[in-house]
C-alpha positions, 0 to 999 in steps of 0.5 A: 600711678607714679604714687603708687610705683614709688610706694608712696601708698598713702598719697597714691590711695588718696588720689586714686580715691578722688579720681574714683569719686570723679569716675565712678563708673570706671572699672580700671580706676576702682582696679588700680584703687584696690591694687593700693589697697592690696600693697597697703594689706587693706584687703577688705577695702581691696575686695570691695573696690574689686567687687564693685569693679566686676559688677561693672565689667564681669570678664575683667581678667585683671581684677578677678586675678587680683581678687582671688589673690586678696582673698587668699591673703585675707584668710 
């Protein structure tokens, strides 16, 4: 998360991708990975990760908000 906060987005994405492989059923990890993709303007990846996170937990409000914003930005 420190990499993301310091805008080392490439490294943050690489690390979150590795964590997501280790914890594929953790919606929080997918949301964090989606946030990095959002900041990189990688909308398709962002939307995909958020969709997976919401499949695990439909009421994940932060993921729902980020998904809406990503869809708006992707138009």
